[in-house]
Backbone bond lengths (Angstrom), bond angles and torsions (degrees), N, CA, C in turn:
res aa  C-N    CA-C-N  psi(-1)  N-CA   C-N-CA  omega(-1)  CA-C   N-CA-C  phi
1 X - - - 1.442 - - 1.536 108.80 -
2 X 1.308 115.76 132.04 1.463 120.53 179.22 1.525 110.63 -75.76
3 X 1.330 116.39 156.61 1.460 121.76 -178.70 1.524 111.88 -56.35
4 X 1.325 117.75 -35.90 1.468 120.44 -176.48 1.527 112.43 -70.91
5 X 1.342 117.30 -16.68 1.465 122.26 179.43 1.528 112.87 -100.51
6 X 1.323 117.04 -2.15 1.455 121.74 -176.97 1.525 110.40 -84.56
7 X 1.338 117.64 122.94 1.471 119.82 177.50 1.525 111.19 -60.66
8 X 1.324 115.64 144.42 1.454 121.17 -178.50 1.528 110.31 -122.07
9 X 1.326 116.31 128.75 1.466 120.38 176.65 1.524 110.92 -61.47
10 X 1.310 116.30 -29.96 1.460 120.69 179.42 1.527 111.37 -61.51
11 X 1.329 117.14 -29.13 1.463 122.22 -176.58 1.528 111.13 -117.44
12 X 1.325 117.68 43.62 1.468 122.65 177.41 1.527 112.70 53.91
13 X 1.319 115.65 38.64 1.469 123.46 179.42 1.524 114.12 67.48
14 X 1.313 117.72 16.27 1.463 119.74 172.51 1.523 108.68 -78.47
15 X 1.321 117.95 143.41 1.468 118.91 172.37 1.528 109.59 -72.05
16 X 1.305 116.60 155.29 1.465 121.67 -176.86 1.521 113.24 -54.91
17 X 1.330 117.61 -36.56 1.466 119.03 -177.50 1.524 110.98 -64.86
18 X 1.342 118.26 -30.01 1.461 119.56 178.33 1.524 111.89 -81.40
19 X 1.320 117.37 -24.10 1.468 120.38 172.21 1.528 107.94 -68.63
20 X 1.327 116.55 -45.53 1.472 122.10 178.44 1.523 110.76 -62.91
21 X 1.311 117.43 -38.15 1.467 121.57 -175.48 1.518 112.50 -62.51
22 X 1.313 117.06 -24.04 1.454 119.22 -173.02 1.515 113.06 -74.44
23 X 1.311 118.50 -22.59 1.468 120.00 -177.69 1.526 109.14 -47.71
24 X 1.293 117.14 116.90 1.451 121.50 -174.55 1.520 110.62 105.47
25 X 1.312 116.00 -24.36 1.454 122.19 173.08 1.507 116.57 73.15
26 X 1.297 113.92 168.88 1.447 122.26 176.83 1.520 109.23 -123.46
27 X 1.301 116.30 154.59 1.465 121.86 -176.25 1.529 112.05 -60.93
28 X 1.322 116.93 -47.62 1.465 119.97 -177.38 1.520 110.76 -65.10
29 X 1.326 116.30 -42.50 1.465 118.98 -178.82 1.525 111.37 -64.16
30 X 1.319 117.59 -37.33 1.474 120.19 176.96 1.531 110.63 -63.47
31 X 1.328 116.46 -43.55 1.472 120.14 178.83 1.533 110.61 -64.54
32 X 1.326 116.09 -39.95 1.463 119.95 178.79 1.528 111.29 -66.12
33 X 1.312 117.69 -35.95 1.462 120.94 177.42 1.534 110.12 -59.01
34 X 1.322 116.10 -47.91 1.464 119.68 178.95 1.531 110.98 -62.88
35 X 1.326 116.77 -39.23 1.459 121.13 177.83 1.523 110.77 -63.00
36 X 1.329 117.06 -43.84 1.462 119.97 178.57 1.522 111.14 -62.39
37 X 1.319 117.30 -41.83 1.468 119.64 -179.27 1.531 110.91 -63.15
38 X 1.314 117.35 -36.85 1.472 120.48 175.29 1.532 110.40 -67.09
39 X 1.332 116.48 -42.50 1.468 121.97 177.46 1.525 109.99 -59.01
40 X 1.328 116.48 -47.84 1.463 121.25 -179.13 1.527 110.56 -62.36
41 X 1.312 116.53 -41.60 1.466 120.36 179.19 1.533 110.32 -61.02
42 X 1.335 117.34 -43.34 1.468 120.86 178.69 1.531 111.31 -64.17
43 X 1.326 117.09 -40.93 1.463 121.06 -176.80 1.528 112.26 -70.79
44 X 1.319 116.90 -38.53 1.461 120.94 -173.90 1.524 111.51 -89.81
45 X 1.322 116.25 -32.09 1.463 123.22 -178.07 1.521 110.78 48.28
46 X 1.297 117.40 -119.53 1.474 120.89 -176.69 1.537 111.62 -107.92
47 X 1.301 116.11 30.33 1.457 120.79 -179.51 1.518 110.63 -61.10
48 X 1.314 115.84 139.25 1.463 120.81 175.44 1.524 108.13 -99.88
49 X 1.322 115.67 141.10 1.453 121.58 -178.70 1.515 109.81 -110.10
50 X 1.330 115.43 143.86 1.457 120.48 179.71 1.523 112.07 -76.40
51 X 1.340 115.69 -32.36 1.465 119.94 -177.65 1.528 109.18 -141.89
52 X 1.345 117.41 159.02 1.470 119.05 173.55 1.532 111.25 -59.67
53 X 1.317 117.31 -33.95 1.454 121.35 178.94 1.526 111.84 -63.84
54 X 1.328 116.53 -36.01 1.459 121.27 178.69 1.525 110.99 -64.26
55 X 1.305 116.54 -40.57 1.475 119.39 178.96 1.525 110.63 -67.49
56 X 1.326 117.59 -37.91 1.463 121.42 178.80 1.523 111.01 -65.77
57 X 1.328 116.93 -44.66 1.463 120.15 179.28 1.524 111.56 -64.66
58 X 1.318 117.25 -37.39 1.467 120.93 176.91 1.523 110.27 -63.20
59 X 1.331 116.78 -44.18 1.470 120.85 178.54 1.529 110.41 -62.09
60 X 1.320 117.75 -44.12 1.473 120.98 -179.90 1.527 112.04 -65.42
61 X 1.332 116.95 -41.58 1.473 119.26 177.90 1.529 110.43 -61.06
62 X 1.325 116.25 -42.79 1.461 119.64 179.25 1.525 111.75 -68.06
63 X 1.331 117.72 -36.93 1.457 121.12 176.86 1.520 110.43 -61.84
64 X 1.333 116.54 -46.12 1.468 120.38 -178.95 1.527 111.11 -63.30
65 X 1.306 117.51 -33.26 1.469 120.84 176.40 1.528 110.27 -71.43
66 X 1.313 116.95 -50.18 1.465 123.52 -175.36 1.527 112.70 -62.58
67 X 1.328 117.22 -37.93 1.466 120.20 -172.35 1.529 113.84 -66.06
68 X 1.333 117.65 -14.14 1.464 120.46 -179.58 1.531 113.05 -107.03
69 X 1.333 117.62 2.75 1.465 121.79 179.98 1.525 108.91 -90.55
70 X 1.323 116.55 130.60 1.470 121.98 177.16 1.533 109.54 -50.49
71 X 1.358 115.55 138.58 1.461 119.94 -174.09 1.530 110.81 -135.49
72 X 1.327 116.57 134.15 1.469 121.83 -179.70 1.521 112.75 -61.90
73 X 1.322 116.97 -32.59 1.472 121.22 -177.34 1.526 110.57 -56.94
74 X 1.318 116.06 -35.77 1.465 120.26 -178.38 1.525 110.79 -112.51
75 X 1.312 115.96 41.18 1.478 123.42 174.79 1.523 113.53 54.22
76 X 1.319 116.08 40.33 1.458 120.56 176.17 1.518 115.63 86.07
77 X 1.320 116.80 -3.42 1.470 119.49 176.58 1.530 109.28 -73.82
78 X 1.311 116.01 161.42 1.460 120.27 169.96 1.534 106.81 -72.46
79 X 1.327 118.04 139.65 1.465 119.92 -179.54 1.530 113.85 -52.06
80 X 1.323 117.86 -39.99 1.460 119.76 -178.49 1.527 110.94 -60.32
81 X 1.323 117.12 -40.17 1.470 120.45 -179.89 1.526 111.71 -70.65
82 X 1.330 116.31 -39.59 1.467 120.33 179.21 1.528 111.20 -65.73
83 X 1.327 116.23 -38.92 1.467 120.65 179.81 1.527 110.06 -65.68
84 X 1.314 117.05 -44.63 1.467 120.29 178.91 1.522 110.42 -61.79
85 X 1.322 117.56 -44.21 1.466 121.61 179.02 1.537 110.78 -60.52
86 X 1.330 116.35 -46.36 1.463 119.81 -179.72 1.528 111.53 -65.27
87 X 1.323 117.20 -41.09 1.469 119.76 179.56 1.526 111.51 -65.58
88 X 1.330 117.70 -34.91 1.466 120.05 176.35 1.528 110.47 -62.63
89 X 1.333 116.68 -42.33 1.469 120.49 177.50 1.528 110.94 -62.83
90 X 1.322 116.99 -43.23 1.471 121.25 178.53 1.522 109.91 -63.26
91 X 1.337 116.36 -43.53 1.464 120.56 179.41 1.527 110.81 -59.37
92 X 1.321 116.77 -45.26 1.469 120.09 -179.69 1.531 110.95 -62.71
93 X 1.319 117.94 -42.76 1.476 121.10 178.56 1.525 110.82 -62.98
94 X 1.323 116.90 -47.26 1.466 120.53 -179.04 1.532 110.95 -64.72
95 X 1.314 116.35 -42.16 1.463 119.75 179.75 1.522 111.25 -62.84
96 X 1.321 116.54 -43.88 1.473 120.56 179.83 1.526 110.22 -62.25
97 X 1.315 116.96 -41.96 1.456 120.67 179.19 1.530 111.18 -62.86
98 X 1.330 116.28 -47.38 1.466 119.94 -179.47 1.526 111.69 -62.05
99 X 1.317 116.53 -40.82 1.463 120.00 178.62 1.526 110.73 -66.33
100 X 1.311 116.62 -41.23 1.467 121.34 178.76 1.534 110.95 -62.76
101 X 1.323 116.35 -36.68 1.461 121.04 -179.29 1.534 112.25 -86.56
102 X 1.334 115.68 1.35 1.475 122.28 -179.25 1.531 112.14 59.70
103 X 1.326 115.66 37.66 1.448 121.47 177.89 1.519 107.67 -97.72
104 X 1.335 116.69 125.31 1.458 121.04 -178.48 1.526 110.10 -91.06
105 X 1.323 114.78 138.10 1.463 121.25 176.16 1.513 108.43 -153.01
106 X 1.324 116.48 155.25 1.458 121.43 179.78 1.522 112.41 -70.50
107 X 1.328 117.68 -18.57 1.458 120.81 -173.90 1.526 113.78 -86.03
108 X 1.315 118.22 -8.58 1.461 120.68 -178.12 1.516 109.61 -103.93
């Protein structure tokens, strides 16, 4: 398996090529981002945090919970699955374009 196909814990187990593919973003992922921020706001409300690290860990715990809950934005899929599907489509489009233009990159 090439490095670009190896899942990375740093990127929620996404392979590097799908992290790269997102540059420019996808429509569904942008909508899901806004949905998550609303979800996080509802969950945290006016909670006070003792440290900046505490607020970050709270956000990450809520993200990990939210990403597996079925969501209307992505036709009932879990956000994590919809994001991976969309990034794969973006990756394929970008790769095809780069190959067509004869542009070499490690990600293709």
